[in-house]
PDB file of N, CA, C and O in Angstrom:
ATOM      1  N   UNK A   1     -12.695 -70.605  22.143  1.00  0.00           N
ATOM      2  CA  UNK A   1     -10.929 -70.230  21.618  1.00  0.00           C
ATOM      3  C   UNK A   1     -11.247 -69.305  20.521  1.00  0.00           C
ATOM      4  O   UNK A   1     -10.656 -68.229  20.434  1.00  0.00           O
ATOM      5  N   UNK A   2     -12.144 -69.663  19.683  1.00  0.00           N
ATOM      6  CA  UNK A   2     -12.260 -68.914  18.730  1.00  0.00           C
ATOM      7  C   UNK A   2     -12.719 -67.357  18.789  1.00  0.00           C
ATOM      8  O   UNK A   2     -12.423 -66.555  17.904  1.00  0.00           O
ATOM      9  N   UNK A   3     -13.625 -66.969  20.166  1.00  0.00           N
ATOM     10  CA  UNK A   3     -14.266 -65.823  20.122  1.00  0.00           C
ATOM     11  C   UNK A   3     -13.234 -64.877  21.064  1.00  0.00           C
ATOM     12  O   UNK A   3     -13.451 -63.680  21.249  1.00  0.00           O
ATOM     13  N   UNK A   4     -12.028 -65.625  21.655  1.00  0.00           N
ATOM     14  CA  UNK A   4     -11.018 -64.764  21.859  1.00  0.00           C
ATOM     15  C   UNK A   4     -10.123 -64.169  20.881  1.00  0.00           C
ATOM     16  O   UNK A   4      -9.562 -63.079  20.999  1.00  0.00           O
ATOM     17  N   UNK A   5     -10.031 -65.042  19.824  1.00  0.00           N
ATOM     18  CA  UNK A   5      -9.261 -64.667  18.595  1.00  0.00           C
ATOM     19  C   UNK A   5      -9.751 -63.294  17.731  1.00  0.00           C
ATOM     20  O   UNK A   5      -9.101 -62.412  17.170  1.00  0.00           O
ATOM     21  N   UNK A   6     -11.368 -63.555  17.907  1.00  0.00           N
ATOM     22  CA  UNK A   6     -11.753 -62.482  17.128  1.00  0.00           C
ATOM     23  C   UNK A   6     -11.983 -61.323  17.561  1.00  0.00           C
ATOM     24  O   UNK A   6     -12.274 -60.309  16.927  1.00  0.00           O
ATOM     25  N   UNK A   7     -11.792 -61.542  19.121  1.00  0.00           N
ATOM     26  CA  UNK A   7     -11.991 -60.378  20.250  1.00  0.00           C
ATOM     27  C   UNK A   7     -10.797 -59.813  20.151  1.00  0.00           C
ATOM     28  O   UNK A   7     -10.838 -58.588  20.035  1.00  0.00           O
ATOM     29  N   UNK A   8      -9.489 -60.421  20.158  1.00  0.00           N
ATOM     30  CA  UNK A   8      -8.003 -59.812  20.038  1.00  0.00           C
ATOM     31  C   UNK A   8      -8.025 -59.150  18.504  1.00  0.00           C
ATOM     32  O   UNK A   8      -7.850 -57.932  18.469  1.00  0.00           O
ATOM     33  N   UNK A   9      -8.164 -59.637  17.609  1.00  0.00           N
ATOM     34  CA  UNK A   9      -8.286 -59.472  16.344  1.00  0.00           C
ATOM     35  C   UNK A   9      -8.948 -58.023  15.987  1.00  0.00           C
ATOM     36  O   UNK A   9      -8.517 -57.172  15.209  1.00  0.00           O
ATOM     37  N   UNK A  10     -10.033 -58.001  16.727  1.00  0.00           N
ATOM     38  CA  UNK A  10     -10.873 -56.489  16.441  1.00  0.00           C
ATOM     39  C   UNK A  10     -10.356 -55.515  17.575  1.00  0.00           C
ATOM     40  O   UNK A  10     -10.480 -54.324  17.290  1.00  0.00           O
ATOM     41  N   UNK A  11      -9.818 -55.790  18.765  1.00  0.00           N
ATOM     42  CA  UNK A  11      -9.151 -54.977  19.297  1.00  0.00           C
ATOM     43  C   UNK A  11      -7.994 -54.433  18.656  1.00  0.00           C
ATOM     44  O   UNK A  11      -7.741 -53.229  18.716  1.00  0.00           O
ATOM     45  N   UNK A  12      -7.191 -55.358  17.971  1.00  0.00           N
ATOM     46  CA  UNK A  12      -5.903 -54.595  17.696  1.00  0.00           C
ATOM     47  C   UNK A  12      -6.340 -53.608  16.329  1.00  0.00           C
ATOM     48  O   UNK A  12      -5.689 -52.597  16.065  1.00  0.00           O
ATOM     49  N   UNK A  13      -7.463 -54.020  15.551  1.00  0.00           N
ATOM     50  CA  UNK A  13      -7.748 -53.373  14.355  1.00  0.00           C
ATOM     51  C   UNK A  13      -8.299 -52.238  14.647  1.00  0.00           C
ATOM     52  O   UNK A  13      -7.948 -51.291  13.942  1.00  0.00           O
ATOM     53  N   UNK A  14      -9.266 -51.982  15.699  1.00  0.00           N
ATOM     54  CA  UNK A  14      -9.999 -50.667  15.932  1.00  0.00           C
ATOM     55  C   UNK A  14      -8.958 -49.640  16.086  1.00  0.00           C
ATOM     56  O   UNK A  14      -8.932 -48.677  15.319  1.00  0.00           O
ATOM     57  N   UNK A  15      -8.220 -49.765  16.895  1.00  0.00           N
ATOM     58  CA  UNK A  15      -6.869 -48.358  16.985  1.00  0.00           C
ATOM     59  C   UNK A  15      -6.419 -47.923  15.819  1.00  0.00           C
ATOM     60  O   UNK A  15      -6.278 -46.783  15.375  1.00  0.00           O
ATOM     61  N   UNK A  16      -6.118 -49.449  15.176  1.00  0.00           N
ATOM     62  CA  UNK A  16      -5.223 -49.007  14.003  1.00  0.00           C
ATOM     63  C   UNK A  16      -5.764 -47.977  12.895  1.00  0.00           C
ATOM     64  O   UNK A  16      -5.246 -47.087  12.220  1.00  0.00           O
ATOM     65  N   UNK A  17      -7.094 -48.538  13.033  1.00  0.00           N
ATOM     66  CA  UNK A  17      -8.257 -47.778  11.763  1.00  0.00           C
ATOM     67  C   UNK A  17      -8.390 -46.355  12.532  1.00  0.00           C
ATOM     68  O   UNK A  17      -8.469 -45.332  11.851  1.00  0.00           O
ATOM     69  N   UNK A  18      -8.413 -46.291  13.818  1.00  0.00           N
ATOM     70  CA  UNK A  18      -9.049 -44.903  14.206  1.00  0.00           C
ATOM     71  C   UNK A  18      -7.301 -44.023  14.005  1.00  0.00           C
ATOM     72  O   UNK A  18      -7.313 -42.808  13.808  1.00  0.00           O
ATOM     73  N   UNK A  19      -6.245 -44.605  14.064  1.00  0.00           N
ATOM     74  CA  UNK A  19      -4.891 -44.000  13.798  1.00  0.00           C
ATOM     75  C   UNK A  19      -5.285 -43.221  12.447  1.00  0.00           C
ATOM     76  O   UNK A  19      -5.447 -42.010  12.298  1.00  0.00           O
ATOM     77  N   UNK A  20      -5.405 -44.356  11.416  1.00  0.00           N
ATOM     78  CA  UNK A  20      -5.342 -43.999  10.361  1.00  0.00           C
ATOM     79  C   UNK A  20      -6.437 -42.873   9.666  1.00  0.00           C
ATOM     80  O   UNK A  20      -6.225 -42.172   8.677  1.00  0.00           O
ATOM     81  N   UNK A  21      -7.533 -42.924  10.410  1.00  0.00           N
ATOM     82  CA  UNK A  21      -8.250 -42.123   9.960  1.00  0.00           C
ATOM     83  C   UNK A  21      -7.885 -40.660  10.519  1.00  0.00           C
ATOM     84  O   UNK A  21      -8.177 -39.622   9.924  1.00  0.00           O
ATOM     85  N   UNK A  22      -7.297 -40.717  11.583  1.00  0.00           N
ATOM     86  CA  UNK A  22      -6.697 -39.300  11.959  1.00  0.00           C
ATOM     87  C   UNK A  22      -5.636 -38.916  11.211  1.00  0.00           C
ATOM     88  O   UNK A  22      -5.630 -37.686  11.155  1.00  0.00           O
ATOM     89  N   UNK A  23      -4.868 -39.326  10.698  1.00  0.00           N
ATOM     90  CA  UNK A  23      -3.908 -39.004   9.831  1.00  0.00           C
ATOM     91  C   UNK A  23      -4.296 -38.720   8.698  1.00  0.00           C
ATOM     92  O   UNK A  23      -3.663 -37.802   8.176  1.00  0.00           O
ATOM     93  N   UNK A  24      -5.411 -39.323   7.883  1.00  0.00           N
ATOM     94  CA  UNK A  24      -6.290 -39.056   6.819  1.00  0.00           C
ATOM     95  C   UNK A  24      -6.674 -37.519   6.893  1.00  0.00           C
ATOM     96  O   UNK A  24      -6.351 -36.607   6.133  1.00  0.00           O
ATOM     97  N   UNK A  25      -7.513 -37.502   8.110  1.00  0.00           N
ATOM     98  CA  UNK A  25      -7.879 -36.101   8.427  1.00  0.00           C
ATOM     99  C   UNK A  25      -7.086 -35.001   8.456  1.00  0.00           C
ATOM    100  O   UNK A  25      -7.276 -33.892   7.956  1.00  0.00           O
ATOM    101  N   UNK A  26      -6.060 -35.475   9.174  1.00  0.00           N
ATOM    102  CA  UNK A  26      -4.957 -34.505   9.218  1.00  0.00           C
ATOM    103  C   UNK A  26      -4.182 -33.869   8.208  1.00  0.00           C
ATOM    104  O   UNK A  26      -3.468 -32.866   8.208  1.00  0.00           O
ATOM    105  N   UNK A  27      -4.532 -34.784   7.269  1.00  0.00           N
ATOM    106  CA  UNK A  27      -3.723 -34.651   6.051  1.00  0.00           C
ATOM    107  C   UNK A  27      -4.556 -33.587   5.024  1.00  0.00           C
ATOM    108  O   UNK A  27      -4.120 -32.638   4.372  1.00  0.00           O
ATOM    109  N   UNK A  28      -5.600 -33.998   5.114  1.00  0.00           N
ATOM    110  CA  UNK A  28      -6.927 -33.306   4.257  1.00  0.00           C
ATOM    111  C   UNK A  28      -6.935 -32.096   4.576  1.00  0.00           C
ATOM    112  O   UNK A  28      -7.005 -31.290   3.648  1.00  0.00           O
ATOM    113  N   UNK A  29      -6.865 -31.589   5.954  1.00  0.00           N
ATOM    114  CA  UNK A  29      -7.036 -30.454   6.889  1.00  0.00           C
ATOM    115  C   UNK A  29      -5.896 -29.568   6.178  1.00  0.00           C
ATOM    116  O   UNK A  29      -6.086 -28.484   5.626  1.00  0.00           O
ATOM    117  N   UNK A  30      -4.655 -30.260   6.305  1.00  0.00           N
ATOM    118  CA  UNK A  30      -3.525 -29.512   5.869  1.00  0.00           C
ATOM    119  C   UNK A  30      -3.662 -28.668   4.514  1.00  0.00           C
ATOM    120  O   UNK A  30      -3.597 -27.467   4.254  1.00  0.00           O
ATOM    121  N   UNK A  31      -3.886 -29.870   3.743  1.00  0.00           N
ATOM    122  CA  UNK A  31      -3.987 -29.564   2.131  1.00  0.00           C
ATOM    123  C   UNK A  31      -4.905 -28.570   1.805  1.00  0.00           C
ATOM    124  O   UNK A  31      -4.764 -27.772   0.878  1.00  0.00           O
ATOM    125  N   UNK A  32      -6.169 -28.642   2.839  1.00  0.00           N
ATOM    126  CA  UNK A  32      -7.323 -27.493   2.472  1.00  0.00           C
ATOM    127  C   UNK A  32      -6.785 -26.593   2.773  1.00  0.00           C
ATOM    128  O   UNK A  32      -6.860 -25.731   1.898  1.00  0.00           O
ATOM    129  N   UNK A  33      -5.965 -26.160   4.024  1.00  0.00           N
ATOM    130  CA  UNK A  33      -5.537 -24.875   4.524  1.00  0.00           C
ATOM    131  C   UNK A  33      -4.755 -24.239   3.604  1.00  0.00           C
ATOM    132  O   UNK A  33      -4.953 -23.052   3.345  1.00  0.00           O
ATOM    133  N   UNK A  34      -3.764 -24.968   2.997  1.00  0.00           N
ATOM    134  CA  UNK A  34      -2.727 -24.724   1.910  1.00  0.00           C
ATOM    135  C   UNK A  34      -3.142 -23.917   0.677  1.00  0.00           C
ATOM    136  O   UNK A  34      -2.734 -22.826   0.278  1.00  0.00           O
ATOM    137  N   UNK A  35      -4.254 -24.922   0.082  1.00  0.00           N
ATOM    138  CA  UNK A  35      -4.956 -24.474  -1.162  1.00  0.00           C
ATOM    139  C   UNK A  35      -5.744 -23.044  -0.927  1.00  0.00           C
ATOM    140  O   UNK A  35      -5.802 -22.200  -1.821  1.00  0.00           O
ATOM    141  N   UNK A  36      -6.395 -22.848   0.482  1.00  0.00           N
ATOM    142  CA  UNK A  36      -7.154 -21.850   0.766  1.00  0.00           C
ATOM    143  C   UNK A  36      -6.083 -20.578   0.896  1.00  0.00           C
ATOM    144  O   UNK A  36      -6.432 -19.491   0.435  1.00  0.00           O
ATOM    145  N   UNK A  37      -4.937 -20.702   1.448  1.00  0.00           N
ATOM    146  CA  UNK A  37      -4.123 -19.698   1.752  1.00  0.00           C
ATOM    147  C   UNK A  37      -3.604 -19.270   0.363  1.00  0.00           C
ATOM    148  O   UNK A  37      -3.665 -18.064   0.121  1.00  0.00           O
ATOM    149  N   UNK A  38      -3.071 -20.138  -0.637  1.00  0.00           N
ATOM    150  CA  UNK A  38      -2.739 -19.886  -1.999  1.00  0.00           C
ATOM    151  C   UNK A  38      -4.090 -19.265  -2.673  1.00  0.00           C
ATOM    152  O   UNK A  38      -3.800 -18.416  -3.516  1.00  0.00           O
ATOM    153  N   UNK A  39      -5.144 -19.420  -2.555  1.00  0.00           N
ATOM    154  CA  UNK A  39      -5.974 -18.803  -3.184  1.00  0.00           C
ATOM    155  C   UNK A  39      -6.040 -17.361  -2.353  1.00  0.00           C
ATOM    156  O   UNK A  39      -5.900 -16.229  -2.816  1.00  0.00           O
ATOM    157  N   UNK A  40      -6.259 -17.704  -1.179  1.00  0.00           N
ATOM    158  CA  UNK A  40      -6.360 -15.815  -0.734  1.00  0.00           C
ATOM    159  C   UNK A  40      -5.076 -14.775  -0.905  1.00  0.00           C
ATOM    160  O   UNK A  40      -5.060 -13.549  -0.794  1.00  0.00           O
ATOM    161  N   UNK A  41      -4.045 -15.669  -1.204  1.00  0.00           N
ATOM    162  CA  UNK A  41      -2.761 -14.533  -1.620  1.00  0.00           C
ATOM    163  C   UNK A  41      -2.872 -14.116  -3.134  1.00  0.00           C
ATOM    164  O   UNK A  41      -2.527 -13.023  -3.584  1.00  0.00           O
ATOM    165  N   UNK A  42      -3.388 -15.119  -3.818  1.00  0.00           N
ATOM    166  CA  UNK A  42      -3.557 -14.674  -5.185  1.00  0.00           C
ATOM    167  C   UNK A  42      -4.423 -13.932  -5.469  1.00  0.00           C
ATOM    168  O   UNK A  42      -4.366 -13.434  -6.594  1.00  0.00           O
ATOM    169  N   UNK A  43      -5.504 -13.583  -4.615  1.00  0.00           N
ATOM    170  CA  UNK A  43      -6.646 -12.725  -4.830  1.00  0.00           C
ATOM    171  C   UNK A  43      -6.190 -11.128  -4.610  1.00  0.00           C
ATOM    172  O   UNK A  43      -6.567 -10.077  -5.130  1.00  0.00           O
ATOM    173  N   UNK A  44      -5.313 -11.418  -3.710  1.00  0.00           N
ATOM    174  CA  UNK A  44      -5.062  -9.854  -2.825  1.00  0.00           C
ATOM    175  C   UNK A  44      -3.556  -9.332  -3.826  1.00  0.00           C
ATOM    176  O   UNK A  44      -3.259  -8.151  -4.011  1.00  0.00           O
ATOM    177  N   UNK A  45      -2.824 -10.434  -4.328  1.00  0.00           N
ATOM    178  CA  UNK A  45      -1.485  -9.997  -4.820  1.00  0.00           C
ATOM    179  C   UNK A  45      -1.597  -8.713  -5.729  1.00  0.00           C
ATOM    180  O   UNK A  45      -0.709  -7.876  -5.565  1.00  0.00           O
ATOM    181  N   UNK A  46      -2.685  -8.419  -6.774  1.00  0.00           N
ATOM    182  CA  UNK A  46      -2.807  -7.372  -7.460  1.00  0.00           C
ATOM    183  C   UNK A  46      -2.646  -6.090  -6.650  1.00  0.00           C
ATOM    184  O   UNK A  46      -1.866  -5.181  -6.933  1.00  0.00           O
ATOM    185  N   UNK A  47      -3.640  -6.134  -5.402  1.00  0.00           N
ATOM    186  CA  UNK A  47      -3.557  -4.851  -4.482  1.00  0.00           C
ATOM    187  C   UNK A  47      -2.255  -4.803  -4.071  1.00  0.00           C
ATOM    188  O   UNK A  47      -1.738  -3.720  -4.344  1.00  0.00           O
ATOM    189  N   UNK A  48      -1.469  -5.644  -3.467  1.00  0.00           N
ATOM    190  CA  UNK A  48       0.001  -5.610  -2.849  1.00  0.00           C
ATOM    191  C   UNK A  48       0.798  -4.906  -4.125  1.00  0.00           C
ATOM    192  O   UNK A  48       1.733  -4.186  -3.775  1.00  0.00           O
ATOM    193  N   UNK A  49       0.604  -4.991  -5.309  1.00  0.00           N
ATOM    194  CA  UNK A  49       1.564  -4.545  -6.250  1.00  0.00           C
ATOM    195  C   UNK A  49       1.331  -3.191  -6.540  1.00  0.00           C
ATOM    196  O   UNK A  49       2.263  -2.507  -6.965  1.00  0.00           O
ATOM    197  N   UNK A  50       0.263  -2.733  -6.377  1.00  0.00           N
ATOM    198  CA  UNK A  50      -0.221  -1.310  -6.748  1.00  0.00           C
ATOM    199  C   UNK A  50       0.068  -0.416  -5.623  1.00  0.00           C
ATOM    200  O   UNK A  50       0.268   0.791  -5.760  1.00  0.00           O
ATOM    201  N   UNK A  51       0.088  -1.122  -4.367  1.00  0.00           N
ATOM    202  CA  UNK A  51       0.571  -0.096  -3.303  1.00  0.00           C
ATOM    203  C   UNK A  51      -0.902   0.459  -2.485  1.00  0.00           C
ATOM    204  O   UNK A  51      -0.919   1.455  -1.762  1.00  0.00           O
ATOM    205  N   UNK A  52      -1.684  -0.108  -2.671  1.00  0.00           N
ATOM    206  CA  UNK A  52      -2.766  -0.102  -1.748  1.00  0.00           C
ATOM    207  C   UNK A  52      -2.727  -0.708  -0.573  1.00  0.00           C
ATOM    208  O   UNK A  52      -3.702  -0.663   0.177  1.00  0.00           O
TER     209      UNK A  52
END
């Protein structure tokens, strides 16, 4: 009986953990891309202002 409880508890925990990992990875990717785009735009801002 205890083996079923452990197995069912583990079978519930693993998908939740996988979903959390996916969410955290997605948020980290979005933050990284936003930061990268901001740095890129700041780098080329001077050239846009001078008309090149």
